[in-house]
N, C-alpha and C positions, 0 to 999 in steps of 0.2 A: 422873543416873546410874541405870542399871537394876540392880535387885537381883532376881535370878531365884531362885525357890524352887520346886522340883518338888513338886507335890501333885496328888492325883487329881481329875479333873474328871468322869470317868465311872467312878466307883469300882465295881469288881466286888465282889460278895459271893461269895467262893469257896465252892463246893459240893463235896461228895464226888463221886467218880467215879460217873457215872450210866450207865444203859443207853443206847446210842446212840439207840434209838427214843424214849426219854424226852426226849432233847435236842431232837429234831425236833418232838416233840409240844408243846414249850413255845413254838414259834414261831407264836403265834396271829395275828400280823400278816400272815402269808402269805395267809390267807383273808380276814381282816377288813378288809384294806386293798387288796384286789383284785390282789395280786401274783401269786398262783397263776393267776388267770384271765388276767392279762396274758401269762403264759408261753405261752398258746395262740397268741399273735402272735409273740412273740420272747422270748429269754432274755438279750438284751444282746450278741449276737455282734458282734465287731468293734469294740466300744467300749472305750476305755481310761480307767480311773478312777485318778487320782493320790491316794494316801493320804499326806498330810503329817502325820506323827505320830512316835511313838517307835520305829518300826522294825518291820516286819511279819516274823513268822516264816514264811518261805516253805515250810518243811518240814512245817508242820502238815498232817495228812491232809485236813482240810476245805478247804485252800487249794492242794492239789496241782495244779500247772500254771497257777495263777491269776496268779502274779507273773511279769511278763515283763521287769522291769528296775527299776533304782532307783539312788539315790545317798545319800550322807550329807552333811549341811550343818553338822553339829555339830563335826566334827573328832575325834569319839570313836567313831563307829560303823564298821560294815563299809562298804567302798567301794560295795557294791551296795544299801545301806540295809536289809539283812535281819537285822541284829543288834538285838534289842530293847534299848533304852537306858532308863536311869533306875533308880531304886531301888524295890524292892517292886512294888506294883501298877502303878506308872507304866510298868514295862517290858512289861506285858501289854496295854496300851491299844491300840496300833496293830493288833495281831493280832485283837483283838475287833472293832475298827472294820472292818477289811478283810473279816472273815468275814460281817458283816451286809450289806456292799455286794456282794460277789462270791464268797462261799464256795461251794464245790462240794458240800459234804457228804461224809461218809466212805462213803456207800453210797446206793442209791436212796431209802431212807427213813430214813437215819440221819445224825447229825452236823448241824452248822449249815450251812444253805444261804442264800446271800445273795439280795437282791432281784433281782440280775442275775447269775445263776450261770454265765453264759457270757461275761461281760465280763472284761477283763484288768486287772491292777493294776500300777501303778508305786508303789514305796514310797520315800519320802524321809524319812530318819530325822533327828530333831533331839532335843535334850535341853535342859531349862531347869534352872538351879540356880546357887548361888553359885559364882563362878569360871568359869562357862561363857560361851561366846560370846554376844553380844547376841541375845536372842530375836527382836527386831525384824529384825535382819539375817538370822538363820536363816530366818525365814518369807519374807522378801522373796526371798532366793536360792532357796528351795524352790519358790516359785510360778513364778519365771522358769524354773527347770530343768524343772518339770513341763510348762509350755507348750512349751518348746523340744524336749522329748523325746516329744511325741505325745499328751499328755493331752487327752481330750475333755471331761473333768469333773474338777474338783478338789474333794476332800472335806476340810474343815477342822473337826475335832472339838476345837477349842481356842478360847480367847478371850483378849483382851488385858486384860480386867477394867476397861476404860474405853472410853467411846464414841468417842474420837478415835483416830487412827493416825498413824504417822510418815510423812514425805514419801517415804521409800524404798518404802513400800507403794503410794503413788500410781503410781510407775513400774512396779512388779511387777504389780499388779492391773490396771493399764491395759494392760499387755502381754497379759494374759489376755483382757481385753475386746476388744482389737484383733485377737486371733487366734482368736476364736469359741469360747472355752472357757467352759463353764458352771462357775461357782464357787458352792459350797454350804457354808454355815457354821452351826455350832451357836449357838443363842441363849445357852446357858449354864444353870447350875443355881443356884438360890438356896441349896440345901443344901450347895453347895461354896463359897459366899461371893460368888457373882456376883449382886449386888442389882439389876442392870439389864442389859439386852441390851447387849453390848459388841462392839467391833471384833474380827474382821472382819464380824460379822453386822450392823453398822450401816452398812456401806459401800454406796453406790449400785450397783445391778446385782447384788449378791450375794443369793442366795436363802437367807434366814435361816430356820432350822428350830427351832420350839419343840416342846415335848413334852406328851403327854397320857397319862393313866393307861389302864388296860384298858377303862374305861367311856367313854373319849373325852373326859374332862374335863381341862382344863388342869391340869398337874401343879404343885402348890404347891412341892414340894421338888426334883423332878428336872427342873426347867425354869425359865427366866426368861420374862417376858412383856414385850412392848413393841411400839410401832407399826411397827418395821421387820420384824417376823416375817412371812414369806411364807406358810408352811404349817406344820401341826402333824403330828407322827408319834409313834408309840409311844416312850415314854421310861421306862416302868416294866415290871418283870417281864420283862426281856430276858435272853437267853442268848447268849454268844459264845464263840468259840474262843480259847484262851490258849496262849502259847508252850509247846512241849514235847508237844503233842498232846491237852491236856485242854480242859475247858469250864468256864465260870463264869457265874453269874447276875450281873446288874448293872443299873444304871439311870442315866438321864441323857440329855441331848441329844447326848452323844457317840455314843449308839446310834441315836437318831432320825435324825441327820444322814446316816450311811452308808446307812440304809434309803432315804432320799430320793435320795441319790446313785445308788443302784442303780436306782431308778425313773427317774431322769433318763437313765440308760444304756439302759433299755428304750425310752424315748421316742426317743432318738437312733438306736437300732437300727431301730425301726419306721418312723421318719420321717427318713431320712438327708438329705433335702432341707432340713430345718429348720436355721436358724442358732441360736446360743445364745439369743438374745432370744426366739425362738419356742418353744424348748424350755422355758424358764422360764415363758413365758406359758401354754403348754399345761398345765403342772403346776398353776399357780395357778388357771387358768380352770376346771379340772375338779375341783378340791378340793371336798369336801362342806362347805358352810357350817355352822358350829356355832351361829350365831345369825342373827337377821334382818338383821344389818349386815355388809356385805362391802365392804372389808376390816374386820374386827372388831379393836378395839384389844387384845384378849386372844388371839384365835385367828387373826389374819391373814385369809387367804382360806379357811381351813377345814382339814379333815382330808384329807391327801393320798389320792388314789384312783388306784392304778396302772392298773387296767383302763380307767377312763375316760380317763386321760392318754394311753394308747396307742390306744384305739379311737374316742374321740369326735371329732365334727367341730368344729374350733375355728378361727375366722377368724384369718388371719395378722395380725401386727402389724409395724410398721416400726421399732420400737425396744423395748428392754427395759422392761417395765411397772414394774420396780422401780428404774428410774433409770439414768443414765449417769454413770460415774465421770469420764469426760472432761469432761462439762459441769460436774460438781461441782468439779473441779479449777480450771476456768476461773473459776468464781464464787468459790469458797472461798479458794483460795490467794492470789488477787490481792487479795481483801478482807482476808486475814489479815496480809499483809506491811505495808501502811500502818498498820494498827491497832497492830501490835507496834512498828513503828519510831517511831510518834508517842508511844508510852508508855514506851519504853526509852531510857536515856541512850546517847549515841554514845561509842565504837563499840558497836554492838549485840552483846550477849553471846550465846553459843550457848544455845539453849533445849533442855534434855535431855528426851527422851521415852522411855517404856518400854513393856513388854508384860506381859500376864498371861494365862493360859489357864484357862478354867473356864466353867461355864454356869449361869445362874440367872435369876430373873425377878421384878421388882417391878412395880408400878404399871401404869398404862395411859395412853394418850393419845387424842386425838380426831382425826377426819377421815381421809379416804382417804390411803393411802400416797403416791399420785401427787402429791397437792396439798401434803401436809404435809412430807414428807421434805426437799425442797430448802431450804425456808425454815428448817426445824428445823436442818439442818446448818450453815447460815450463822450462825444464832443460837448454836449449840453452839460453832462456831469462835471467835466473839467471846468467849464466856464462858470458854472454855478458855484463850485468850490472857491474859485478866485474871487467871484463877486461877494461871497460871504465874508471874505477877509476884509473887504473894503467898507462894508456897511451892514448894519443889522437890517433885516427885511421886516417890514410891517405890512401885513397882508389882511385884506378884508374878506369876510365870509358873506356870500350872497346865496340865499337858498332857492333862487329861481334862475331859469335860463331863458329869459325873454326880455322884451322891451315894449314900451308903450308905442 
């Protein structure tokens, strides 16, 4: 049984109203991560980013004209997904996320401007909490809707707070893989209770984003760490748009993720011939390594570099370097069923699974992602099955990926 509790994953630290130019001045990542330089090539025209979150306020001045459609999968929001849902800070989350991905700013040098300020946004609203619809089901439906309604990129600033995922996600995320959609997910934050990178950031083919501080060091509080991380992006000292026209400072991989989603939009706009696998490959291949090991168990392939991702010469690949969900399903689900059936009395009882959203990071692992992840996932599946026999899992939903 899923017990869903709304809690911040990318918690904003609300600031008093600031001069608009002061808001823009806080966006250090525009220059330090090559985003402004990449705008010399493209600003993301023609690319659609789906924000699966608490509902984007399309009326915010910084998002004027950015939102082109949406839906609600919670049963509580507006039909077009533009009503912010949740209590307190949870309701501000999606608007902040959207502004970092594709905000327009409120003027030439004022307000929050996203990494891809000419990209378009689809908003899919959901809400987690006691008495709400299953979070697993909401996310599966949201992913399918995004794919079927023209998303080129899906940005997920949420986490399940466990490394595994329900079979309904197999179908939904495979739908994205088969339809050439780039899926980007936050690693989570230790400060919000996510002690390890969790699904969907553990899913094969998904570009998992971890967070660093202003100095480029892995954030201890506003990020989680683990071997499935693809790239790192800023997760501290962030500023985003909030519903009603204001701005707020915040931290967490909830903010790092839409920055990378915006960079993915720049790549898709600059290189429309590339499929999703090559978009992901271009982003990780051009990241700036943080150590002498690539991929690094703490930093993945390194710090994302928008200018290099757009401009560099990168050899093509024939498959997603972060793995294939289709192949994982073939290996893992077939191995999982016999293991469960041999351990459980007949008839086999239903095994309940749940979700939680948030971002954090503990520990590290060894070896390159390409070699370790498939074997790790099979091992994880077996361990999960055994753990399920011992106790029922009660998991929290958190709709943000940050911490105060």
